[in-house]
Residue, then its C-alpha position, 0 to 999 in steps of 0.5 A: m467825882t474823886d473818891l478819897l475814901y479807902s475801899e474794903t479791898e484797900d483796907d484789907l491790903r493795908s492790914a496784910v502789908r502792915s502785918l508783914l512789915a511788923d513781923r519782918c521790918g520792926t524797929p530792931e531789925l531795921l536799925a540793925a540792918v542799917e547799921s550793918g550797911t546792908p539794909g536790903d539784907l532784911r529779905l523783905w523784898p521776896a516776901l512782898a514781891k513773891e509771897m504777897g504778889l505786890a511786885g506785879l500789882l500794877v502789871p496787867e493780868e495778861s502780862g502775869g500781874q495782879g492788874g491792880t490800880h494806883r490806888e492799891a499801890a498807894v496803900v502799899l506805899e503808905e505802909l512802906g513809908r510808915s516803916v521806912a522799909p528798904v525795898p525797891y518797890l517805888t523804883s521797880a514795881v512803880v516807876a520801871t513797871e509804868v515805863l514798860t507798861g507805857l510802851g504798849p501791850h504789843n511790845a514783846a520785849a517789854t511784856e516779857l520783862l514785865t512778866a519777870l518783874s511781876s513774878g518778883d524774879r527780877v528788879a528793874v530800875l530806870a537809870v536816871p538820878l533820883a531827883s529827876g521829875p516827869g519833865s526833867t529827865p536826863w537822856l544819855p546821847a548814846l549807850s555810854g556815859s555815867v548817871g549818878a544817884v540812881a536809886d536801888a541800882a545796886a539791887a537791880q538785875v535790869l537797868l532801863v537806860p533812856t538815850a537819844d536813840g530810845l530806851y534800852a534794857v541793860g543787864a546790871g551785871d553785863p560787861g561794860v556796866t559798872v554800878d558803884p554804891l554811893v553814901p546816901l543821906d537816906l540809908t534805907r534807899p541806897l543810891a549808886a552811880v551807873t557807868l556804861d562803857g561798851a555795854q550792849g543792851n536791848l532796844l525796847a522802843g524808839a525815842a518818841d515812844s520812850r520819852a512818853a513812857v519814861r514821863q508816864g513812869l516818873l509821873a506815876g512815881a511822883g504821884l505815889l511818892a506822896s503816899e509814901q510821904l503821907g505814911i512817914a508823916e502819919w507814923c511820926l505823929e502817932e509815935t510822937v503822941r504816944y511818947t508825949r503821953e508816956r514821958h512825964q515832967f513835973n509829975r504830968p505827961i508832957g503831952g498835956f502841956q498846951a504848947l505841945k498840944h498846939r504843935m501836934a494839933q497843927l501837924w494833924l491838920e497838915i496830915v489830913s490835908a496831905r492825905a487828901a492830896a495824896r489820895n487825889a493823885a492816886d485816884a487821878l492816876a488810877t482813872d487816867d484823869p486828863e488832869k492827873a499831872l496837876a493832881v500829882s504836882v499838887a500832891q508833891a508840892y504839899c506832901s513833901r513839906v508835911a513829911v519833913h515837918a512831921a519828922e522834924e517835930c518827931v525828933q524835937l518832941h522826943g527830946g534827947i532820945g530823938m537825937t540818938w541812933e537807938h531811936p528810929a526817928h532819924l531814919y524817918l527824917k532822912r527818908a523825908k528829906s530824901d523824898a523831898v528832892a526825889l522825882g522833882s522837888a516841891g519847887t519844881h512841882r510848883e513851877t509845873l503847877a504855874e505852867l499848867v494853870g497859865l500863871p507866870g512863874p517866878q522871875 
């Protein structure tokens, strides 16, 4: 039976991550970094990856990692969502790590790269558009061409490039590789266009094994993205409740107005359901449940909408201050909107659900 509750270990991990983020990724530091155009300069990633060892959380112990499960990774992503931290955890420590793990323990090149990722010495990203879902991965015909909107490509030292021949590991700074930063909606998750022209890479696996591994990586990413969306929604509700208790009109807190009470109560109910869906997806991935694809699509189809709704309510119920750059609400709204199309939109996951349960999709 699925256990949706948090274990003592997961609670301890949450406390440690939240403490670090509060110390190094508070609102003033985050806003200043975003306005500078270089949010990755917070130097937060080395602290998470090396000092706390979170980069290797999903890496097997025999490859130098922590040997953790997707449940623990989900807790980390909840906290990263609560702070909209500009770190490549989802792209490198989840998606890329899962892809490499999916190639099997006997793949020496993949194991070597996994060890480097777990130590925090390298960042790797899968060179596919951020919107790519588990069943819609674009494959280059060869080790040449362009891929747009690759998340965190500018922060990566290694690009995992899926081609018709198989999966290649390509150095981001190698000759023939160009990484051009783009202007994203979400400034805390940078995007870039990757162009390969005469690049040389290390073939990690053939086409069949690569396709299975890439799907595994994107499925894990989509499932755990729901936990990030949960963290976004939780922060937005908590911040809105705090603000409406302090903001007064007609000599009373605006949070006491019945209409606003109803809106926040409705949002709380949605977040409770989102937590159940996200935890179910994380547990299904951790236990390798045969129906994990179903759990992931349910979580994504629901949690993306809740995160956007929570962020929109946060902006609106803050009134004038919520519309300014000085308040971080706009960062949460942009992350929620970006996450809503990342790793497969809600509509795409609903179509997947229809196929999984044998119902005809919309015509």
